[in-house]
C-alpha positions as CSV (number, residue, x, y, z in Angstrom):
1,X,-105.5,-64.2,-216.3
2,X,-107.9,-66.1,-218.6
3,X,-109.2,-68.2,-215.8
4,X,-110.1,-65.4,-213.4
5,X,-111.8,-63.7,-216.3
6,X,-113.6,-66.9,-217.0
7,X,-114.7,-67.5,-213.5
8,X,-116.1,-64.0,-213.5
9,X,-118.3,-64.3,-216.7
10,X,-121.7,-65.3,-215.1
11,X,-121.5,-62.3,-212.9
12,X,-120.5,-60.0,-215.6
13,X,-123.4,-61.4,-217.5
14,X,-125.5,-61.1,-214.6
15,X,-124.9,-57.5,-214.0
16,X,-125.1,-56.7,-217.9
17,X,-128.8,-58.3,-217.8
18,X,-129.7,-56.5,-214.7
19,X,-128.7,-52.8,-216.0
20,X,-130.1,-53.8,-219.5
21,X,-133.3,-54.7,-218.1
22,X,-133.5,-51.8,-215.7
23,X,-132.9,-49.4,-218.3
24,X,-135.5,-51.1,-220.5
25,X,-138.1,-51.0,-218.0
26,X,-137.3,-47.3,-217.5
27,X,-138.2,-46.6,-221.1
28,X,-141.5,-48.3,-220.4
29,X,-142.4,-46.5,-217.0
30,X,-141.4,-43.1,-219.0
31,X,-143.9,-43.9,-221.8
32,X,-146.7,-45.2,-219.5
33,X,-146.6,-42.7,-216.6
34,X,-145.1,-39.6,-218.1
35,X,-142.0,-39.7,-215.6
36,X,-138.4,-39.5,-216.1
37,X,-138.8,-37.0,-218.7
38,X,-141.4,-38.8,-220.9
39,X,-144.7,-38.3,-222.2
40,X,-147.9,-40.3,-221.4
41,X,-148.9,-42.9,-223.8
42,X,-152.1,-45.2,-223.7
43,X,-151.2,-48.7,-222.9
44,X,-153.6,-49.8,-225.6
45,X,-152.4,-47.7,-228.3
46,X,-150.4,-49.3,-231.4
47,X,-147.4,-49.2,-231.4
48,X,-146.6,-46.9,-228.7
49,X,-148.5,-48.2,-225.8
50,X,-147.8,-51.8,-226.7
51,X,-144.1,-51.3,-226.8
52,X,-144.3,-49.3,-223.5
53,X,-146.0,-52.4,-221.9
54,X,-143.2,-54.7,-223.5
55,X,-140.5,-52.5,-222.4
56,X,-141.9,-52.5,-218.9
57,X,-142.9,-56.0,-218.4
58,X,-140.0,-57.7,-220.4
59,X,-137.3,-55.2,-218.9
60,X,-138.6,-55.9,-215.4
61,X,-138.4,-59.9,-216.1
62,X,-134.9,-59.5,-217.5
63,X,-133.9,-57.4,-214.8
64,X,-134.9,-60.1,-212.1
65,X,-133.6,-62.9,-214.5
66,X,-137.1,-64.7,-214.5
67,X,-138.0,-65.9,-218.0
68,X,-135.0,-64.3,-219.3
69,X,-134.6,-66.1,-222.5
70,X,-138.2,-65.7,-223.7
71,X,-138.3,-62.1,-222.3
72,X,-135.1,-61.0,-224.1
73,X,-136.5,-62.6,-227.2
74,X,-139.6,-60.6,-227.3
75,X,-137.7,-57.4,-226.4
76,X,-135.2,-57.7,-229.1
77,X,-137.9,-58.4,-231.7
78,X,-139.9,-55.3,-230.3
79,X,-136.5,-53.2,-230.9
80,X,-136.0,-54.5,-234.4
81,X,-139.6,-53.6,-235.4
82,X,-139.1,-50.2,-233.7
83,X,-135.8,-49.8,-235.5
84,X,-137.2,-50.7,-239.0
85,X,-140.7,-49.4,-238.7
86,X,-139.7,-46.0,-237.0
87,X,-136.0,-45.3,-237.3
88,X,-135.1,-46.7,-240.7
89,X,-137.4,-44.4,-242.8
90,X,-135.1,-41.4,-241.7
91,X,-131.9,-42.5,-242.7
92,X,-129.6,-45.8,-243.3
93,X,-127.3,-45.3,-240.3
94,X,-128.3,-45.4,-236.9
95,X,-126.5,-42.0,-236.2
96,X,-128.5,-40.4,-238.8
97,X,-131.8,-41.8,-237.7
98,X,-131.8,-41.6,-234.0
99,X,-132.2,-45.4,-233.8
100,X,-128.9,-46.1,-231.8
101,X,-130.7,-47.3,-228.6
102,X,-133.2,-49.3,-230.6
103,X,-130.3,-51.0,-232.4
104,X,-128.2,-51.7,-229.3
105,X,-131.4,-53.1,-227.1
106,X,-132.1,-55.2,-230.1
107,X,-128.6,-57.0,-230.0
108,X,-128.1,-56.8,-226.3
109,X,-131.3,-58.8,-225.9
110,X,-130.3,-61.0,-228.6
111,X,-127.3,-61.7,-226.9
112,X,-129.1,-62.7,-223.6
113,X,-131.4,-65.0,-225.8
114,X,-128.3,-66.9,-226.4
115,X,-126.4,-66.9,-222.9
116,X,-129.2,-66.8,-220.6
117,X,-129.4,-65.0,-217.4
118,X,-126.0,-65.5,-215.9
119,X,-125.7,-65.3,-212.2
120,X,-127.7,-63.4,-209.8
121,X,-131.0,-64.3,-211.9
122,X,-134.3,-65.8,-210.2
123,X,-134.2,-68.5,-212.9
124,X,-131.4,-70.1,-210.8
125,X,-133.8,-70.6,-208.1
126,X,-136.1,-73.1,-210.0
127,X,-134.0,-76.2,-209.7
128,X,-131.2,-75.3,-211.8
129,X,-133.2,-75.3,-215.2
130,X,-131.4,-72.4,-216.6
131,X,-128.0,-74.4,-216.2
132,X,-129.5,-77.6,-217.4
133,X,-128.0,-77.3,-221.3
134,X,-124.5,-76.1,-220.0
135,X,-124.4,-79.0,-217.3
136,X,-125.5,-81.3,-219.9
137,X,-122.6,-80.3,-222.5
138,X,-120.2,-80.6,-219.4
139,X,-121.1,-84.0,-218.8
140,X,-120.6,-85.2,-222.4
141,X,-117.2,-84.0,-222.2
142,X,-116.3,-86.2,-219.6
143,X,-114.8,-89.6,-220.1
144,X,-116.5,-92.6,-218.2
145,X,-113.7,-92.6,-215.7
146,X,-114.3,-88.8,-214.9
147,X,-117.8,-89.0,-214.6
148,X,-118.2,-91.9,-212.3
């Protein structure tokens, strides 16, 4: 059972990345264009417009799996900033201050910083650079007889 789940892990991570990036990008679209129930924010305004641009651009990059770790790092930081600058002043717990989505996005993107894009990402098309650390770690576990 564990072997099956372990073999599916890159695909589950890829789907997690796609859904998280899509939902995050939708927040940006909502704020920038006033669709999906949102109100329009000027793109150059601070912090609303800048956060909307980060949500749209980084969410799209995470969704397609291009520069996933960098985009996820920026997104995680933006959501941490949003939580502590906007929500924290309204109460200690995310349920009290309506900061659940900011907290969840922050931790979800931080996870992607450390795991990478998983399967189904554009990063995989560029010579396996996304896999290089994992492949190097696998090679160091091999004995000389296994490696040759």
